[in-house]
C-alpha positions as CSV (number, residue, x, y, z in Angstrom):
1,M,117.7,106.8,83.8
2,A,116.1,103.6,84.4
3,A,115.7,104.3,87.7
4,G,114.4,107.4,87.5
5,F,111.4,105.9,85.2
6,V,110.4,103.2,87.5
7,G,110.9,105.6,90.7
8,V,108.0,107.6,88.7
9,L,106.0,104.4,88.2
10,A,106.5,103.5,91.9
11,I,105.2,107.0,92.9
12,I,101.9,106.7,90.4
13,F,101.3,103.0,91.8
14,L,101.8,104.4,95.5
15,L,99.1,107.0,94.9
16,A,96.5,104.4,93.3
17,T,97.2,102.3,96.2
18,T,96.6,104.5,98.7
19,V,93.1,105.3,97.3
20,A,92.3,101.8,96.6
21,L,93.3,100.8,100.4
22,W,91.0,104.2,101.3
23,A,88.0,103.1,99.2
24,R,87.9,99.4,100.5
25,A,87.7,100.7,103.9
26,T,85.4,103.1,103.7
27,L,83.2,102.9,100.2
28,F,82.9,99.5,100.2
29,D,81.9,99.0,104.0
30,S,78.4,99.0,104.8
31,D,78.5,100.1,108.3
32,K,80.8,103.3,107.4
33,F,78.9,104.1,104.3
34,S,75.7,104.5,106.6
35,S,77.4,106.0,109.2
36,A,78.2,108.7,107.0
37,V,74.9,109.0,105.6
38,G,73.5,109.0,109.4
39,D,75.8,112.2,109.8
40,A,74.0,113.6,106.8
41,L,70.6,113.0,108.1
42,A,71.2,115.0,111.2
43,E,71.5,118.3,108.8
44,P,68.1,120.2,109.4
45,D,68.0,120.9,105.4
46,V,68.1,117.2,104.8
47,D,65.6,116.5,107.0
48,Q,63.3,119.0,105.5
49,A,63.6,117.7,102.2
50,L,63.0,114.1,103.1
51,A,59.9,115.4,104.9
52,D,58.6,117.3,102.0
53,Y,59.0,113.8,100.0
54,I,57.2,111.9,102.2
55,T,54.2,114.3,102.6
56,T,54.0,114.6,98.8
57,Q,53.7,111.3,98.4
58,L,51.4,110.5,101.4
59,F,49.0,113.4,100.1
60,T,49.1,111.5,96.4
61,A,48.0,108.3,98.3
62,V,45.0,109.7,100.6
63,D,42.4,111.7,99.3
64,V,42.7,114.1,102.7
65,N,39.9,116.7,101.1
66,A,37.2,113.5,101.2
67,A,38.3,112.9,104.6
68,V,37.8,116.5,105.9
69,S,34.8,116.9,104.1
70,N,33.4,113.8,106.2
71,V,34.3,115.3,109.6
72,L,33.4,118.9,108.8
73,P,29.7,120.4,108.9
74,S,28.6,121.6,105.7
75,S,28.3,124.9,106.8
76,L,31.9,125.0,107.1
77,A,32.5,123.1,103.5
78,R,34.1,126.5,101.6
79,L,36.8,126.3,104.8
80,E,37.5,122.5,103.5
81,P,40.7,123.4,101.1
82,A,42.3,125.9,103.9
83,I,42.0,123.2,106.2
84,A,43.4,120.5,104.1
85,G,46.5,122.7,103.5
86,G,46.9,123.4,107.1
87,I,46.6,119.6,107.8
88,E,49.4,119.1,105.2
89,T,51.9,121.4,107.3
90,V,51.0,120.3,110.3
91,V,52.0,116.6,108.8
92,E,55.2,118.1,107.1
93,R,56.1,119.8,110.3
94,G,55.6,116.4,112.2
95,L,57.4,114.4,109.7
96,T,60.5,117.1,110.0
97,T,60.5,116.8,113.8
98,A,60.3,113.1,113.7
99,L,63.0,112.9,111.1
100,G,65.3,115.0,113.3
101,T,64.9,112.4,116.6
102,E,67.6,109.6,117.3
103,E,64.9,106.7,116.6
104,V,64.1,107.8,113.3
105,Q,67.6,108.8,112.1
106,Q,68.6,105.3,113.2
107,L,65.6,103.6,111.3
108,L,67.1,105.7,108.0
109,T,70.6,104.4,108.8
110,D,69.9,100.9,109.1
111,L,67.6,101.4,105.6
112,V,70.9,102.9,103.9
113,R,72.9,100.1,105.6
114,R,70.9,97.3,104.3
115,A,70.8,99.2,101.0
116,H,74.4,99.5,100.8
117,A,75.0,95.8,101.7
118,R,72.4,94.6,99.3
119,A,74.0,96.8,96.5
120,M,77.4,95.4,97.2
121,S,75.6,91.7,96.9
122,L,74.1,93.1,93.5
123,L,77.8,94.0,92.4
124,Q,78.8,90.7,93.8
125,G,76.3,88.9,91.5
126,D,74.3,87.9,95.1
127,G,70.8,89.7,94.2
128,V,69.1,92.2,96.6
129,A,66.7,92.2,99.5
130,D,65.6,93.8,102.4
131,G,64.0,97.1,101.8
132,V,66.2,97.1,98.3
133,S,64.8,96.1,95.2
134,V,66.2,96.4,91.2
135,V,63.3,96.4,88.8
136,N,63.3,97.2,85.1
137,G,67.1,98.6,85.9
138,D,65.8,101.0,88.7
139,V,67.5,100.4,92.1
140,T,65.1,101.6,95.0
141,L,65.2,102.3,98.5
142,N,62.0,101.4,100.3
143,L,60.8,104.2,102.5
144,L,57.5,103.1,103.5
145,P,58.3,102.7,107.1
146,L,58.1,106.2,107.6
147,F,54.8,106.5,105.7
148,G,53.5,104.7,108.4
149,R,54.2,107.8,111.0
150,G,52.7,110.0,108.3
151,L,49.5,108.3,108.6
152,A,49.8,108.3,112.4
153,L,49.9,112.0,112.2
154,L,46.8,112.2,110.0
155,Q,44.9,110.0,112.3
156,N,46.1,112.7,115.1
157,A,44.3,115.4,113.5
158,G,41.1,113.4,113.4
159,L,41.3,112.1,110.1
160,F,41.4,108.2,109.1
161,S,40.3,107.6,112.7
162,D,39.2,103.8,111.8
163,L,42.2,103.3,109.1
164,Q,44.4,100.3,110.1
165,V,47.8,100.9,109.2
166,P,49.3,97.8,108.2
167,D,52.7,96.6,109.4
168,L,55.3,98.7,107.3
169,S,58.9,97.3,108.5
170,R,62.2,98.1,107.4
171,S,62.8,94.2,106.3
172,G,59.1,93.8,104.5
173,D,58.6,93.5,100.8
174,P,57.7,96.7,99.4
175,S,55.0,95.1,96.9
176,E,53.3,93.3,99.8
177,Q,53.4,96.6,101.9
178,I,51.8,98.6,98.7
179,A,49.1,96.2,98.5
180,A,48.1,96.2,102.2
181,L,48.3,99.8,102.0
182,E,46.2,99.6,98.9
183,S,43.6,97.3,100.8
184,A,43.5,99.7,104.0
185,L,42.9,103.1,102.0
186,N,40.4,101.2,99.6
187,R,42.6,103.0,96.5
188,D,44.9,102.0,94.1
189,L,48.5,103.3,94.7
190,P,51.2,103.7,92.2
191,D,53.5,100.5,91.6
192,D,56.4,102.7,92.9
193,F,54.6,104.3,95.8
194,G,57.3,105.4,98.5
195,Q,60.1,104.0,96.5
196,L,62.9,106.5,96.5
197,V,64.8,105.5,93.3
198,V,68.5,105.9,93.7
199,Y,69.6,104.6,90.2
200,R,67.5,104.8,87.0
201,S,68.9,103.1,83.4
202,D,66.8,104.3,80.4
203,Q,66.5,100.8,79.1
204,L,66.6,97.2,80.5
205,A,69.2,96.0,78.3
206,D,71.3,99.2,79.0
207,A,70.8,98.4,82.7
208,Q,71.6,95.1,82.3
209,A,75.0,95.5,80.6
210,S,75.6,98.5,83.2
211,L,75.0,96.1,85.9
212,E,77.3,93.4,84.3
213,S,80.2,96.2,83.9
214,A,79.8,97.1,87.5
215,Q,80.1,93.8,88.7
216,N,83.3,92.7,86.4
217,A,84.7,96.5,87.7
218,L,84.2,95.6,91.2
219,A,85.5,92.0,90.9
220,V,88.7,93.6,89.2
221,A,89.2,96.3,91.5
222,K,88.8,93.7,94.9
223,R,91.6,91.4,92.5
224,A,93.8,94.6,91.6
225,L,94.2,96.0,95.2
226,W,96.5,93.3,96.1
227,L,98.2,93.8,92.8
228,L,98.4,97.2,93.3
229,I,100.1,96.5,96.6
230,V,102.5,94.2,95.3
231,A,103.5,96.2,92.2
232,T,104.1,99.3,94.2
233,V,106.4,97.4,96.6
234,L,108.3,96.0,94.0
235,L,108.4,98.9,91.9
236,I,110.1,100.8,95.3
237,V,112.6,97.8,95.3
238,V,113.6,98.0,91.8
239,T,114.0,101.7,91.9
240,L,116.6,101.2,94.9
241,L,118.7,98.4,93.4
242,L,118.7,100.0,89.5
243,A,119.8,103.2,91.6
244,R,123.7,104.1,91.8
245,N,122.9,106.1,95.2
246,R,120.5,104.2,97.1
247,W,120.0,106.8,99.3
248,R,119.7,109.4,96.8
249,A,116.8,107.6,95.4
250,A,115.3,107.0,98.8
251,L,115.0,110.4,99.3
252,L,113.5,111.3,95.9
253,L,110.8,108.6,96.4
254,G,110.1,110.2,99.4
255,L,109.5,113.7,98.2
256,G,107.9,112.2,95.2
257,A,105.4,110.3,97.3
258,I,105.1,113.9,99.5
259,V,104.1,115.5,96.0
260,A,101.7,112.9,95.0
261,M,99.9,113.0,98.6
262,V,99.2,116.7,98.5
263,L,98.0,116.3,94.8
264,A,95.4,114.0,96.2
265,R,94.5,116.1,99.2
266,T,94.0,119.2,96.7
267,A,92.2,117.3,94.2
268,T,89.5,116.3,97.1
269,N,88.9,119.6,98.1
270,R,88.1,120.6,94.9
271,I,86.1,117.5,94.2
272,V,84.0,118.2,97.8
273,D,83.8,122.4,97.1
274,E,82.3,121.5,93.6
275,A,80.1,118.2,94.5
276,P,77.1,120.3,95.9
277,G,76.7,122.3,92.3
278,L,75.7,119.0,90.9
279,V,72.2,119.3,92.6
280,A,69.7,122.1,93.1
281,S,67.9,121.7,96.4
282,A,69.3,122.6,99.4
283,G,68.3,119.5,101.1
284,A,70.4,117.6,98.4
285,K,73.2,120.0,98.7
286,A,73.3,119.4,102.4
287,A,73.6,115.7,102.1
288,I,76.3,115.7,99.5
289,T,78.1,118.3,101.7
290,S,78.1,116.1,104.7
291,I,78.7,112.9,103.1
292,V,81.8,114.1,101.0
293,G,83.1,116.0,103.9
294,T,82.9,112.8,105.8
295,F,84.5,110.6,103.4
296,R,87.1,113.4,102.7
297,T,88.4,113.2,106.6
298,S,89.1,109.8,106.3
299,L,90.8,110.0,103.1
300,F,92.8,112.6,104.6
301,R,93.9,110.5,107.5
302,A,95.1,107.8,104.6
303,V,97.0,110.4,103.1
304,G,98.7,111.8,105.7
305,L,99.9,108.7,107.3
306,V,101.9,108.2,103.8
307,L,102.9,111.8,104.0
308,L,104.2,111.0,107.5
309,V,106.2,107.9,106.3
310,A,107.7,109.9,103.0
311,A,108.4,112.7,105.4
312,A,110.5,110.3,107.6
313,V,112.1,108.4,104.7
314,A,113.3,111.8,103.2
315,V,114.9,112.9,106.6
316,I,116.4,109.8,107.2
317,A,117.7,109.7,103.9
318,M,119.2,113.1,104.2
319,F,120.9,112.3,107.4
320,R,122.6,109.3,106.1
321,R,123.9,111.7,103.0
322,H,125.3,114.1,105.6
323,W,122.6,116.8,104.6
324,R,124.3,117.2,101.4
325,R,123.7,120.8,99.7
326,S,122.0,119.4,96.6
327,D,119.6,117.5,98.4
328,L,118.4,120.6,100.6
329,V,117.8,122.3,97.2
330,A,115.7,119.5,96.0
331,V,113.6,119.6,99.4
332,A,113.3,123.7,99.1
333,A,111.9,123.5,95.7
334,V,109.3,120.6,96.8
335,V,108.2,122.5,99.5
336,A,107.9,125.9,97.5
337,G,106.0,124.0,94.6
338,V,103.5,122.3,97.3
339,L,102.8,125.5,99.0
340,V,101.9,127.1,95.9
341,L,99.9,124.4,95.1
342,G,97.9,124.2,98.4
343,L,97.2,128.2,97.9
344,L,95.9,128.0,94.3
345,G,94.4,124.5,94.2
346,L,94.7,121.9,91.8
347,S,94.2,123.2,88.3
348,I,96.7,123.8,85.2
349,V,97.3,127.2,86.3
350,G,98.1,126.0,89.9
351,L,100.5,123.4,88.1
352,I,102.3,125.4,86.1
353,V,102.5,128.3,88.9
354,A,103.7,125.5,91.2
355,L,106.2,123.9,88.9
356,V,107.9,127.6,88.1
357,A,107.9,128.5,91.8
358,A,109.8,125.1,92.0
359,G,112.6,126.4,89.4
360,V,112.8,129.7,90.5
361,V,113.8,128.3,94.2
362,V,116.5,126.2,92.5
363,Y,117.3,129.2,90.5
364,V,118.0,131.5,93.6
365,L,120.0,128.7,95.5
366,N,122.2,127.6,93.0
367,R,123.1,131.5,92.5
368,W,123.0,132.5,95.5
369,W,124.4,129.3,97.7
370,P,126.5,127.8,94.7
371,E,128.1,124.3,95.3
372,P,131.3,124.7,96.8
373,A,134.7,124.0,94.9
374,P,136.3,120.8,95.4
375,E,139.3,120.9,97.7
376,T,142.4,120.1,95.8
377,S,145.6,119.4,97.6
378,A,148.5,121.7,97.0
379,A,151.3,121.1,94.3
380,P,154.5,119.8,96.2
381,E,157.0,122.7,96.3
382,P,160.3,121.5,93.9
383,S,163.3,120.4,95.7
384,A,166.6,122.7,95.9
385,T,169.4,121.2,93.6
386,A,172.9,121.4,94.8
């Protein structure tokens, strides 16, 4: 009884440890995180959505109608709105094309890498810099380096030819870059111009409390990882020590680990399928689908490794126990439950049907493949009496 309880805890801790190790190697790694975002940037819908955003922001910052009026003769004044709209379309298409180039995608990937690294630094209490800022609870990503390309497209269209575009480097200070743009354009710009908000808190006090909570959670997570690893190993060892038949316990631990990893895969598939539904725009849907798909692949690798080890342990245990009927029945029940869960997905109905399928397999095998009766020694014949 005690061995069974500890064994269940060992499987739960094994699942938590696998997910925690994966998160540390991917979600907390700036290079791998930015690589996943870089794959998303290769999606045409993502490029289109980002180009739309930059174009909208750009045309609120510059007076295109006035610029068109300055270059058109008065006899064509009635065409100014149509020409301005055409120029906006040209800029948007030019930005979409530029966003599809390797150079600009590398620029965006670097910005995301810096943002992720700075976010990790923020959670560790080190503050942020290099294109990422936190002001009044808003975490923003500086996209001004891309606005310089939009201004260049306007100049190519014959507008703002005398405009000196300031240096908008990826590592520059956003407030200084906005001030430089205001001076070059000779007009005021919003304080958050070109700043894509990636997190917003309703109130500063709530933002500070949320930040402190996140910092504490990250610190606990990093320390808890090693505790999870140690606890998982100890629980497995204790389970084997408490078990009356250790190879039988090893078999059940292996089968339990297989079930846990299948549950993890099924839950991940459900999250990936439902994640795009959290947003409305096609660009955001494409970005989320690409990013979570990349992370799903890496998680499946980790889960697959544990599955292989668990299957190897189960096979070795059955071999050592000489392929007993009770072991094969347990394996058949687990396989049936796993197959049903894989077909129906992770849900209450799926879990119930999987448990029923496993029970049916056990019932059928016990009925049609009963345990052989133990061999009994024949009674000695009575000796003849004289």
